[in-house]
ZATOR-633478 format. One record per residue: residue number from 1; residue in one letter; x, y, z of N, C-alpha, C, CB in turn. Coordinates in Angstrom, 2 decimals. Glycine has a CB too. Layout:
k:r:n_xx:n_yy:n_zz:ca_xx:ca_yy:ca_zz:c_xx:c_yy:c_zz:cb_xx:cb_yy:cb_zz
NUM:a:X:Y:Z:X:Y:Z:X:Y:Z:X:Y:Z
...
***
This chain:
k:r:n_xx:n_yy:n_zz:ca_xx:ca_yy:ca_zz:c_xx:c_yy:c_zz:cb_xx:cb_yy:cb_zz
1:m:75.12:58.45:106.21:74.63:58.08:105.04:74.08:59.33:104.60:73.71:56.93:105.08
2:r:73.52:60.39:105.12:72.83:61.48:104.61:74.24:62.50:104.32:71.57:62.08:105.78
3:e:75.28:62.06:104.97:76.21:63.18:104.92:76.79:62.85:103.37:77.45:63.18:106.29
4:t:77.02:61.45:103.15:77.53:60.90:101.98:76.56:61.38:100.52:77.55:59.24:102.27
5:n:75.41:61.32:101.08:74.52:61.79:100.07:74.47:63.31:99.55:73.28:61.47:100.55
6:d:74.75:64.04:100.70:74.60:65.52:100.46:76.14:65.84:99.81:74.19:66.46:102.03
7:f:77.05:65.11:99.96:78.36:65.65:99.29:78.51:65.06:97.81:79.72:65.21:100.21
8:d:78.01:63.91:97.74:77.63:63.59:96.45:76.71:64.51:95.62:77.07:62.40:96.53
9:a:75.72:65.02:96.19:74.84:65.99:95.28:75.49:67.07:95.11:73.52:66.39:95.77
10:f:76.53:67.59:95.81:77.11:68.99:95.83:78.18:68.82:94.75:77.75:69.49:97.36
11:y:78.67:67.71:94.94:80.08:67.29:94.19:79.46:67.21:92.42:80.81:65.37:94.93
12:a:78.21:66.57:92.39:77.45:66.71:90.98:77.17:68.07:90.62:76.08:65.97:90.94
13:a:76.63:68.94:91.31:76.22:70.04:91.10:77.42:71.11:90.92:75.32:70.28:92.10
14:t:78.45:71.12:91.30:79.59:72.12:91.22:80.80:71.48:90.51:80.03:72.63:92.69
15:s:80.74:70.48:90.44:82.57:70.01:89.99:82.63:70.44:88.69:83.12:68.13:89.97
16:r:81.98:70.47:87.77:81.99:70.67:86.07:82.35:72.14:86.16:80.32:70.35:85.08
17:r:81.50:73.10:86.81:81.74:74.35:86.90:83.06:74.85:87.42:80.81:74.78:87.57
18:l:83.49:74.05:88.36:84.43:74.41:89.46:85.68:74.31:88.53:84.41:73.37:90.90
19:v:85.72:72.91:87.90:87.04:72.81:86.86:86.97:73.92:85.83:87.11:71.33:85.99
20:g:86.15:74.34:85.21:85.97:75.36:84.27:86.42:76.74:84.90:84.50:75.38:83.80
21:q:86.01:77.09:85.99:86.44:78.49:86.59:88.02:78.26:86.92:85.47:78.92:88.11
22:v:88.60:77.15:87.35:89.73:76.70:87.59:90.59:77.10:86.51:89.67:75.41:87.82
23:f:90.31:76.27:85.44:90.95:76.40:84.25:91.06:77.44:83.58:90.59:75.73:83.56
24:a:90.23:78.51:83.96:90.09:79.85:83.25:91.01:80.46:84.15:88.56:80.58:83.12
25:m:91.14:80.43:85.22:91.98:81.30:86.10:93.68:80.74:85.91:91.35:81.13:87.83
26:t:93.63:79.46:85.76:95.17:79.03:85.55:95.53:78.74:84.03:95.51:77.61:86.44
27:g:94.61:78.51:83.21:94.99:78.20:81.73:95.44:76.86:81.23:96.02:79.03:81.37
28:d:95.34:76.12:82.66:95.74:74.56:82.40:94.93:73.71:82.81:96.90:74.10:82.96
29:l:94.00:73.12:81.76:93.16:72.13:82.50:93.61:71.18:82.84:92.23:71.73:82.01
30:s:94.70:70.28:82.79:94.88:69.08:83.47:95.43:69.63:84.83:95.84:68.03:82.67
31:e:95.85:70.64:85.03:96.32:71.22:86.74:95.11:71.91:87.15:97.79:72.50:86.88
32:a:93.88:72.11:86.39:92.77:72.60:87.17:92.01:71.24:87.70:91.77:73.61:86.22
33:e:92.01:70.19:86.77:91.21:68.98:87.05:91.74:68.51:88.30:91.30:67.88:85.95
34:d:93.04:68.41:88.15:93.80:68.01:89.59:93.77:68.54:90.91:94.99:68.11:89.47
35:a:93.65:69.88:90.64:93.55:70.84:91.77:92.14:70.73:92.36:93.86:72.35:91.29
36:v:90.92:70.64:91.37:89.81:70.78:91.95:89.36:69.41:92.57:88.92:71.36:91.02
37:q:90.06:68.29:91.86:89.81:66.96:92.67:90.34:66.88:94.03:90.38:65.81:91.98
38:e:91.78:67.55:94.14:92.13:67.56:95.48:91.44:68.34:96.41:93.31:67.87:95.57
39:a:90.98:69.25:96.08:90.05:70.18:96.79:88.85:69.34:97.47:89.46:71.30:95.72
40:y:87.95:68.78:96.34:87.01:67.84:96.77:87.52:66.87:97.83:86.53:67.13:95.63
41:a:88.66:66.14:97.61:89.22:65.17:98.75:89.52:65.77:99.95:90.46:64.49:98.39
42:r:89.99:66.97:99.97:89.92:67.87:101.31:88.61:68.27:101.68:90.72:69.17:101.20
43:a:87.74:68.51:100.94:86.35:68.79:101.61:85.70:67.79:102.06:85.45:69.38:100.84
44:w:85.85:66.48:101.44:85.20:65.36:101.86:85.91:64.97:103.25:85.26:64.24:100.74
45:q:86.85:65.24:103.64:87.28:65.07:104.88:87.00:65.78:106.30:88.34:65.16:104.66
46:r:86.53:67.09:105.55:85.79:67.99:106.58:84.68:68.41:106.12:86.47:69.13:107.02
47:w:83.75:67.23:105.87:82.55:67.86:105.03:81.70:67.98:105.99:81.90:67.05:103.81
48:s:81.32:67.81:107.20:80.14:68.22:108.22:80.56:69.46:108.68:79.86:67.21:109.50
49:s:81.80:70.13:108.68:82.06:71.70:108.74:81.55:72.38:107.59:83.56:72.06:108.82
50:i:82.29:71.80:106.49:82.52:72.74:105.39:80.98:72.81:104.83:83.74:72.19:104.22
51:s:79.96:71.75:105.01:78.73:71.90:104.52:77.81:72.90:105.01:78.20:70.82:104.61
52:d:78.38:73.19:106.39:77.42:74.31:107.16:78.25:75.85:106.71:77.40:73.99:109.24
53:y:79.12:75.95:105.79:79.78:77.27:105.32:78.48:78.08:104.72:81.11:77.00:104.07
54:h:78.86:79.20:104.63:77.91:79.94:103.78:77.81:79.57:102.28:78.25:81.35:103.86
55:d:78.92:79.33:101.61:79.33:79.33:100.53:80.52:78.02:100.19:79.73:80.71:100.42
56:p:79.92:77.01:100.51:80.84:75.78:100.32:81.91:75.85:99.03:79.85:74.45:100.11
57:e:81.11:76.29:97.86:81.74:76.18:96.45:82.82:77.27:96.83:80.66:76.56:94.98
58:a:82.77:78.51:97.19:83.72:79.33:97.44:85.03:78.71:98.18:83.11:80.35:98.14
59:w:84.86:78.06:99.35:85.76:77.37:99.87:86.64:76.32:99.04:85.15:76.84:100.81
60:l:86.11:75.70:98.18:86.38:74.71:97.34:87.33:75.44:96.19:85.00:74.03:96.82
61:r:86.88:76.49:95.47:87.44:77.15:94.65:88.74:77.91:95.08:86.52:77.88:94.21
62:t:88.79:78.66:96.30:89.98:78.83:96.78:90.89:77.86:97.04:89.85:79.38:97.68
63:v:90.81:76.80:97.49:91.48:75.89:97.75:91.97:75.10:96.51:90.81:75.24:98.61
64:a:91.29:75.03:95.48:91.74:74.58:94.43:92.49:75.28:93.78:90.99:74.24:93.80
65:y:92.42:76.60:94.09:93.29:77.71:93.42:94.70:77.76:93.86:92.71:79.07:93.69
66:r:94.58:77.81:95.07:95.63:77.87:96.08:96.85:76.65:95.78:94.86:77.65:97.60
67:i:96.19:75.36:95.23:96.59:74.39:94.69:97.39:74.60:93.86:95.86:73.79:94.33
68:t:96.78:75.18:92.81:97.45:75.40:91.42:98.69:76.27:91.57:96.44:76.10:90.37
69:v:98.62:77.36:92.34:99.71:78.30:92.40:100.99:77.82:93.11:99.22:79.50:93.06
70:n:100.95:76.50:93.90:102.06:75.92:94.38:103.14:75.62:93.36:101.68:74.80:95.04
71:a:104.31:76.40:93.53:105.29:76.38:92.83:105.78:74.93:92.42:106.18:77.12:93.47
72:w:105.75:73.90:93.52:106.07:72.78:93.06:105.29:72.03:92.26:106.35:72.19:93.89
73:w:104.01:72.04:92.50:102.82:71.26:91.74:102.98:71.94:90.45:101.18:71.41:92.42
74:k:103.12:73.11:90.09:103.38:73.61:88.74:104.44:73.18:88.25:103.43:74.90:88.60
75:a:105.64:72.98:88.60:106.73:72.35:87.93:106.64:71.10:87.61:107.77:72.44:88.54
76:k:106.12:70.17:88.60:105.58:68.80:88.21:104.94:68.46:87.13:104.84:68.39:88.98
77:n:103.73:69.20:86.82:102.79:68.98:86.11:103.01:69.73:84.45:101.60:69.44:86.98
78:r:103.66:70.57:84.51:103.70:71.54:83.27:103.99:70.72:82.00:104.89:72.72:83.43
79:l:105.15:70.21:82.07:105.44:69.30:80.93:104.03:68.36:80.37:106.69:68.28:81.49
80:a:103.92:67.47:81.21:102.52:66.60:81.10:101.20:67.12:80.63:102.16:66.12:82.37
81:a:101.05:68.44:81.26:99.84:69.35:80.72:99.78:69.75:79.62:99.64:70.41:81.26
82:h:100.81:70.25:79.25:101.38:70.78:78.14:101.01:69.95:76.86:102.84:70.86:78.37
83:l:101.38:68.63:76.95:101.36:67.56:75.70:99.79:67.05:75.84:102.65:66.09:75.89
84:r:99.06:67.37:76.89:97.92:66.52:76.78:96.83:67.93:76.63:97.70:65.30:78.28
85:s:97.02:69.27:76.84:96.00:70.09:76.89:95.11:70.21:75.66:96.49:71.25:77.23
86:s:95.57:69.90:74.46:94.87:70.05:73.59:93.79:68.76:73.60:95.72:70.27:72.46
87:r:94.25:67.77:73.85:93.59:66.50:73.90:92.31:66.65:74.89:94.65:65.35:74.40
88:h:92.71:67.26:76.31:91.83:67.25:77.05:90.46:68.26:76.68:92.50:67.47:78.21
89:a:91.03:69.03:75.99:90.03:70.20:75.78:88.74:69.70:74.97:90.78:71.45:74.91
90:e:89.33:68.80:74.18:88.61:68.17:73.43:87.49:67.11:74.08:89.51:67.63:72.61
91:l:88.22:66.29:74.91:87.58:65.50:75.74:86.92:65.62:76.67:88.05:64.94:76.05
92:s:86.99:67.18:77.25:86.06:67.70:78.56:84.90:68.34:77.97:86.82:68.85:79.62
93:g:84.44:68.46:76.74:83.63:69.06:76.20:83.37:70.42:76.61:82.75:68.40:76.22
94:l:84.71:71.15:76.56:84.30:72.69:76.89:84.27:73.09:75.41:85.49:73.71:77.95
95:s:83.39:74.30:75.64:83.46:75.07:74.52:84.40:75.97:73.82:82.72:75.60:74.63
96:p:84.54:75.60:72.45:85.57:76.47:71.88:85.63:78.02:72.07:85.51:76.27:70.56
97:d:84.44:78.54:72.77:84.71:79.96:73.06:85.43:80.29:74.71:83.16:80.74:72.87
98:l:85.28:79.07:75.56:85.93:78.97:76.60:87.19:78.57:76.60:85.37:78.37:77.26
99:v:87.72:77.90:75.37:89.17:77.61:75.10:89.74:78.77:74.44:89.38:76.35:74.24
100:a:89.03:79.92:73.85:89.65:80.89:73.27:89.80:81.81:74.28:89.03:81.36:72.15
101:l:88.68:82.25:75.00:88.91:82.98:76.30:90.06:82.50:77.39:87.60:82.92:77.00
102:v:90.25:81.27:77.57:91.64:80.76:78.48:92.83:81.14:77.58:91.73:78.90:78.83
103:s:92.74:81.06:76.46:93.89:81.31:75.79:94.26:82.87:75.60:93.77:80.61:74.53
104:a:93.38:83.91:75.71:93.52:85.06:75.81:93.92:85.41:77.40:92.33:85.62:75.24
105:l:93.16:84.63:78.24:93.60:85.08:79.97:94.81:84.50:80.06:92.58:84.44:81.38
106:r:95.52:83.41:79.42:96.79:83.22:79.72:97.93:84.56:79.59:97.12:82.10:78.84
107:k:97.53:85.36:78.70:98.32:86.51:78.15:98.27:87.75:79.33:97.62:87.02:76.59
108:i:97.51:87.67:80.37:97.45:88.87:81.36:97.86:88.20:82.75:95.82:89.62:81.44
109:p:98.47:89.07:83.56:98.85:88.63:84.76:97.95:87.75:85.66:99.16:89.69:85.39
110:e:98.52:86.94:86.32:97.52:86.23:87.30:96.48:86.69:88.06:98.08:85.74:88.15
111:a:97.13:87.91:88.77:96.16:88.70:89.52:94.80:89.19:88.79:96.89:89.90:89.99
112:q:95.30:89.73:87.77:94.10:90.25:86.96:92.99:88.86:86.37:94.86:91.18:85.50
113:r:93.87:88.01:85.82:93.12:86.64:85.32:91.93:86.31:86.38:94.28:85.22:85.28
114:r:92.62:86.38:87.63:91.72:85.54:88.88:90.33:86.25:88.89:92.49:85.68:90.64
115:v:90.56:87.60:88.89:89.65:88.70:89.31:88.51:88.94:88.01:90.64:90.14:89.64
116:i:88.76:88.77:86.86:88.17:88.64:85.54:87.26:87.33:85.70:89.35:88.51:84.32
117:v:87.96:86.01:86.04:87.05:84.97:85.83:86.22:85.19:87.36:87.88:83.36:85.51
118:l:86.58:85.73:88.33:85.45:85.50:89.54:84.38:86.40:89.11:85.96:85.91:91.19
119:h:84.68:87.70:88.47:83.58:88.61:88.32:82.76:88.38:87.08:84.08:89.97:88.34
120:h:83.34:87.75:85.78:82.68:87.61:84.59:82.39:86.10:84.18:83.48:88.29:83.57
121:l:83.00:85.03:84.96:82.51:83.69:84.65:81.74:83.17:85.78:83.64:82.75:84.30
122:v:82.04:83.64:87.03:81.38:83.11:88.28:80.48:84.13:88.37:82.25:82.87:89.62
123:d:80.45:85.50:88.21:79.26:86.28:88.47:79.22:86.68:89.84:78.05:85.58:88.13
124:l:80.69:86.69:90.59:80.62:87.35:92.02:80.61:88.87:91.84:81.91:86.93:92.99
125:s:80.18:89.66:92.71:80.25:91.09:93.11:81.77:91.33:93.35:79.34:91.42:94.47
126:v:82.32:92.54:93.25:83.49:92.95:93.77:83.79:92.92:94.89:83.72:93.87:93.55
127:d:82.62:92.99:96.09:82.98:92.84:97.18:82.99:91.31:97.62:82.24:93.67:97.87
128:q:82.32:90.39:96.85:82.42:88.82:97.07:83.81:88.44:96.57:81.22:87.93:96.21
129:i:84.46:89.07:95.60:85.58:88.91:95.05:86.86:89.17:96.09:85.55:89.76:93.88
130:a:86.56:90.44:96.63:87.59:90.93:97.72:87.71:89.96:98.86:87.16:92.34:98.34
131:l:86.47:89.62:99.50:86.23:88.65:100.37:86.89:87.35:100.15:84.93:88.49:100.43
132:e:86.76:86.82:99.02:87.08:85.52:98.65:88.91:85.68:98.46:86.09:85.05:97.12
133:i:89.26:86.62:97.60:90.80:86.48:97.62:91.55:87.32:98.71:91.37:86.91:96.23
134:g:90.74:88.02:99.56:91.52:88.58:100.83:92.16:89.90:100.42:92.73:87.53:101.39
135:a:91.49:90.81:99.34:92.28:91.95:99.02:91.06:93.00:99.22:93.06:91.90:97.44
136:p:91.41:94.33:99.42:90.64:95.28:99.28:89.65:95.62:98.18:91.31:96.05:99.39
137:t:88.32:96.02:98.46:87.68:96.47:96.94:88.24:97.10:96.02:86.69:97.21:96.96
138:g:88.96:98.23:96.42:89.66:98.96:95.40:90.89:98.07:94.51:90.30:100.23:96.17
139:t:91.68:97.42:95.43:92.49:96.68:94.49:91.78:95.62:93.60:93.53:96.01:95.25
140:v:90.45:94.78:94.13:89.87:94.10:92.67:89.39:95.31:91.57:88.34:93.01:93.02
141:k:88.82:96.29:92.13:88.32:97.42:90.78:89.49:97.72:90.29:87.50:98.97:91.13
142:a:90.57:98.03:90.53:91.94:98.10:89.88:92.43:96.66:89.13:93.03:98.52:91.09
143:r:92.28:95.81:89.63:92.70:94.52:88.82:91.41:94.36:87.74:92.90:93.00:89.95
144:l:90.17:94.43:87.73:89.29:94.25:86.89:89.50:95.42:85.79:87.97:94.18:87.58
145:a:89.81:96.52:85.97:90.11:97.50:84.94:91.19:97.21:84.23:90.28:98.73:85.41
146:r:92.38:96.77:84.97:93.42:96.71:84.18:93.48:95.20:83.32:94.65:97.00:85.10
147:g:92.80:94.17:83.79:92.50:93.16:83.13:91.79:93.40:81.89:91.89:92.40:83.89
148:r:90.65:93.93:82.03:89.67:94.44:80.91:90.43:95.08:79.73:88.64:95.56:81.51
149:k:91.41:96.32:80.43:92.21:96.69:79.21:93.13:96.01:78.72:92.75:97.70:79.29
150:a:93.76:94.94:79.31:94.76:93.97:78.75:94.10:93.02:77.78:95.44:93.16:79.89
151:l:92.83:92.54:78.24:92.13:91.65:77.27:91.76:92.22:76.26:91.08:91.06:77.68
152:a:91.44:93.74:76.11:90.53:94.23:75.06:91.15:94.06:73.68:90.18:95.70:75.29
153:p:92.50:93.98:73.42:92.83:93.60:72.02:92.77:92.05:71.80:94.27:94.13:71.66
154:l:92.60:91.18:72.72:92.60:89.85:72.58:91.16:89.36:72.61:93.43:89.24:73.61
155:v:90.05:89.82:73.18:88.78:89.53:73.21:87.90:90.48:73.07:88.53:88.97:74.15
156:s:87.07:90.43:71.96:86.02:91.53:71.87:85.30:92.10:72.74:85.22:91.28:71.23
157:e:84.72:91.31:73.53:83.59:91.69:74.69:84.49:92.74:75.35:83.03:90.30:75.89
158:f:85.67:92.72:75.70:86.41:93.83:76.65:86.72:94.82:75.96:87.67:93.45:77.33
159:d:86.80:94.82:74.68:87.09:95.95:73.78:86.24:97.32:73.55:87.15:95.38:72.62
160:d:86.52:98.32:74.14:85.48:99.53:74.12:85.54:99.97:72.75:85.82:100.81:75.14
161:d:86.71:99.85:72.19:86.91:100.46:71.03:86.61:99.81:69.70:88.11:100.81:71.07
162:a:86.13:98.65:69.69:85.72:97.88:68.64:84.90:98.53:67.55:85.04:96.83:69.16
163:p:84.79:98.48:66.55:83.91:98.85:65.64:82.49:99.26:66.22:83.83:97.79:64.72
164:r:81.75:98.19:66.62:80.52:98.51:66.97:80.27:99.27:68.20:79.87:97.44:67.00
165:h:81.23:99.86:68.70:81.15:101.01:69.88:81.37:102.26:69.44:82.15:100.85:70.99
166:k:82.12:102.49:68.25:82.39:103.68:68.04:81.40:104.95:67.95:82.98:103.53:67.08
167:a:80.08:104.27:67.66:79.13:105.35:67.50:78.71:105.85:68.71:78.00:104.97:66.77
168:r:79.00:105.38:70.07:78.56:105.62:71.17:78.75:107.35:71.39:79.29:104.64:72.16
169:s:77.79:108.04:72.18:77.75:109.12:72.48:79.01:109.25:73.87:76.21:109.42:72.68
170:a:79.48:110.49:73.84:80.42:110.98:74.50:80.05:110.63:76.15:80.56:112.49:74.08
171:d:78.93:110.64:76.46:78.65:110.51:77.88:78.06:108.94:78.15:77.53:111.73:78.34
172:a:77.81:108.08:77.05:77.64:106.67:77.18:78.69:105.91:78.18:77.74:106.12:75.79
173:p:78.40:104.82:78.67:79.49:104.31:79.77:80.28:103.50:78.85:78.88:103.37:81.18
174:r:81.49:103.96:79.36:82.56:102.80:78.51:82.75:101.30:78.56:83.84:103.08:78.79
175:r:82.12:100.70:79.78:81.83:99.28:79.78:80.96:98.79:78.82:81.34:98.90:80.94
176:n:81.32:97.60:78.46:80.44:96.74:77.48:79.38:96.66:77.98:80.81:95.43:77.16
177:p:78.04:96.87:77.35:76.76:96.64:77.96:76.22:95.21:78.09:75.82:97.38:77.24
178:e:77.17:94.53:77.42:76.72:92.95:77.23:77.23:92.29:78.59:77.51:92.11:75.73
179:l:78.37:92.97:79.08:79.12:92.18:80.18:78.54:93.01:81.36:80.94:92.18:80.07
180:q:77.60:94.10:81.40:77.02:94.58:82.71:75.78:93.39:83.20:76.33:96.26:82.44
181:r:75.97:93.42:84.37:75.13:92.61:85.03:74.22:93.17:86.12:75.86:91.67:85.51
182:t:73.23:92.86:86.63:72.50:93.27:87.86:72.28:92.03:88.49:71.16:94.07:87.63
183:s:72.63:92.04:89.99:72.11:90.89:90.46:71.80:91.60:92.02:73.23:89.46:90.30
184:p:71.22:90.84:92.78:70.68:91.34:93.87:71.77:92.00:94.96:69.90:90.24:94.42
185:d:73.12:91.59:94.71:74.12:92.40:95.45:74.62:93.11:94.90:74.99:91.94:96.00
186:r:74.22:93.73:93.50:75.18:94.94:92.53:73.91:95.84:92.17:76.15:94.24:90.78
187:e:73.85:96.90:92.48:73.05:97.86:92.35:73.05:98.29:90.66:73.52:98.95:93.38
188:a:71.89:98.51:89.92:71.73:98.85:88.70:72.33:100.26:88.50:70.36:98.72:88.38
189:p:73.24:100.42:87.36:73.59:102.10:87.61:72.31:102.98:87.05:75.16:102.64:86.61
190:t:72.34:103.95:87.75:71.37:104.98:87.56:71.78:106.41:86.79:70.90:105.29:88.93
191:h:71.01:106.92:86.12:71.62:108.27:85.50:70.40:109.12:85.38:72.43:108.09:83.95
192:a:71.30:110.27:86.05:70.52:111.49:86.39:70.10:112.37:85.50:71.12:112.20:87.17
***
């Protein structure tokens, strides 16, 4: 009984957030909802061991993401998702900002999209992303940089050349200060 209550509490606390994160990674709400639901079904089957993981939510996010990249899964749901996508966005209570961001994210390569979402929406550090996706930190940094550059013309938060940034001095950081975050596992930049 305790295991069921633990899983129910975990599901209630994380499911909506995970759907939003996978939606941002894939650009397809129906596919994200299906993949996250399947990931929870798999987690329930192994909950006694998964609940002991350092970060069960990361396990679920990874499983849901892998489900979405399965070519068969995408082919089966592509047409139905396209027909339902606008209706689902309204029904799920997703913010217009997230829908606009997902629209922009659909226009960049999948690998860049994934690290952008993990870094800026999930708020993971570069090291945490590298661990989750199984790539070197240098690769994660390169994908973040390329992704930001590709998103710059599409989303103003990533645009270092937007009018509000033109007056910055030559030694000012190139990254948008609104997106700079300091967390316990990230050190704040220091200026000499």
